[in-house]
N, C-alpha and C positions, 0 to 999 in steps of 0.2 A: 945825685943819688941820695946823699945824706939829707938834703932839704926835702926831697920827696918822701923819704922815710919818716922825717919829722912831721910832715903834714899828715901822713897816714896815722901816726901815733896820736897826734892831736885830735884827728877826726874820730878815732876809736875812743879816746878818753871823753870826748864830747858826747858821743852816743851812750857811753856807759853812765856818764853823769845824768843824762836825760832819763835813762832807764831807772837809775837809782831814785831820782826825784819822783818818778811815777810810782815806784814801789813804796816810797815813804809817804806819799800823799794819802791822807786818811780817806777811806771809801765811805760814802754816805750809805746809811741803812736803806734797804729797799722796804718801804712800808707794806707793800703787797706781800712780800715774802715773810715779813715779821707777823703780819696778820694771819697768814695761812698757817704758820708754825704754831701760833697760839691756839687757833681753832683745832688743829690736828692734835694738840696736846689734850684738849678737852675731850675730843672723840676717843683718843687712846685711853683715857681714864674711864671710859665706858659711859660718858654722858651723851645721850643722843641729841643731834643738832638738826635744825631746819632753817632755811633762809627766812629772813624777816625784812620788813620795810626799812627804809633809810631816809634821812632828812633830804628835803628838796627846798633849800632855803630854810624858812621857818615853818614850812609845811611838810606834809608826809609824801613819800613817793607813791603811795597807793592812790587809787582813783576816787576814794571816798571824800566827798566834800565835807569839810569841817571835821576831819578825823580826830576823835577824842584822845587818841594815844599816838601821836605822830612818831614814826620810827621805832615804836615799841611793840609792834605786833607781828605775827607771822604773815608771810605772803599768802600762803595757802590755808583754806579752811580745813584741809586734811593734814594739818601739821602734826597731829598725834601719830598718824600712821606713816607720814613722810619722814619723821625724825629718824636719824640713823647715826651709827658710829662708823660706818664703812669709810675707810680712808680715801678710797678712790672717788667716792661720791662727794665727800666733803671737799676734796681738792677741786673737783669739777665745779662745784658751786662757787667756791672761793675765787677761782680763776675766771669763770664766766660771768660772775656777778660781783665785780670788784668793789662796788659801793654798798652792797647788801650788809645789813646787820644779821646776826644769827640768834635764834632762841634755842634753849634746851628744854625739852619736855621733862618735867619733874614727876616723881612718884614711881619711876621704874627702877632706877639705880640710885638716885639721889633726891633729897628734898632741899628746899631753900628756906631759911628763916630770914625774913625781909623786914627790916626795921628802919625807922627814921635815922638819918645819918648821924644826928647829934647823939641819939641814944646808942646807936651802934658803936660810935667812936668810944664812948665811955665804957660800954660793955666789953669791947675788945681789949682795952687797956686792963680792965679788971681780970678778965679771963687769962691773959698772958701773964699777969703778975702772980696769979694763983697757980700757974703752972699747968693749966688745963689745956689739953690738946685742942687746938683750933684748926679747922681745915681751911680750904680756900675761902677767901673773902674778897668781894668786889664792892666797889663804890659806884653808885649810879647818880650822876650829876642831875641838877635841876634846881628849881626854886621851891621853897616851902616844903610841902609834903612830897614833892617829887624827888627830893634829895634823899636817897636811901642807901643802906648798907645791906649787902646780901651775904649771908653766911651759908655756905654750901656744906651739906651734911649727907651722911648715908640715909637712905630711905628706911623707914621702919619696917619695910618688907610688905609683900603682897600676901595677905592671909588667905588660907584656903576657903574660908567662909566669906563670901563677898558681902554679906550683911554686916560684917564688922567694919566696913569702909564707909566713910562719909567723904565723898569726893570733894576736893578743894573747890571745884567750880560751883558747888551748890551755894557757897556763901562768900567766896572771894575770887570771882573771875578776875584775871589780871587787869582788866580794863576798869575795875571799880576801885582804883587806888585811893581816890579822894574819900571813899566811904570807910576806909580802914586806916586811920592815922596812926595806929599802934602796930603791933607785931602781926605779920601775915605769914602763915605757914603754907608754902607752896608744896603740895604733894600731888597725888594723882589728879589729872584733869587741869593742871596749870602749867605755866612756863615762866621763864625769866630770860632776859637778854644776857648773853655771855660776852665778856670782853674779847677783843676790842669792839666796841659799838659806838657809833656816833649818834648824837641826839641834836635836835634843833637848838639854836642859840649857842653853838660852839660848846655844848656840853657833851659828856661821854660816859661810857661805862668802862671802868678800868680795874685791873687786878690790884689789890693791896697785898694779898697773899695768893700765890699762884697754885696751879694744879699739882705742883710737886708735894703739896701737903695732903696727908691722908684724910679722907672724909670721916668725921667723927659721928658718934651717935648724937642725934639732935637733942636728946634729953640732957646731955652733959652741958649744953649751952643754954637750955631753955630758961632756967631760973634767973640766971644773970641777965639775959636779954629781956625777960618780962619785967624784972625790977627796974632796969634802965628805961624801958618804955613807960612804966608807971611814973617814974621821976620826971621824964621828959613831958609826959602828958600833964603832970601837975604844974610844971613851969610854963607850959604853953596853953594852959586852960583848955585841955582837950580831954575827952573821955577815952580811956584806953580801950582799944579794940583788938580782939584776938581772932586769928584766922581759924576756920574750921580745919580739923585734922582727923585722921582715922580714929574711930572711937576707941581703939585699943591703946591710944597714946596715953 
């Protein structure tokens, strides 16, 4: 009886040890859940989202032969009306399209000041050192002019007089990146990729500062960003280029 009791106790101890090992074993992060949480945080902040293409090797998942902006554009031509902050819809997209990138339509709730990565890095350091409120900031990987830094800001608002607006798309459609080596102001009629987004060549769009930061007025960042872009253009032998923005800016 005593030996049997000992065997039972040893068996129980063995099961407890196994259970403890399983409990102590670190659990791997679920990339799908992490991606969904980041996208839902963007939508919860009021930034409308829509599905975008994704990399297929070094090519784009879209059907366009020789796509000029692989994995950087919306899936639907109706992206402006399709964009939404509805949590249930964003969850459905994220779960049903696990490889899809997402864009956010600018000019409704937020604008994005988009600068070369080198200029943005210098500007961000100066802004933080000066104690200026900087909102969410993302880094978009790539080579040359495709390496960018995105400063998310509040939009300047939709004026009652439509004639006061100069839509972004008139001068800086998102696909004309190479024509704008300097600062690009994404406002109404434009979009940017939101993190997490995958790009060809193992590049990505990632948050440097997340959506927990309040969207600032773009004018509080503009001077520092334009100065950094001018310095960058001088060292890179480029002509500074500025994006069109609402005439009231």
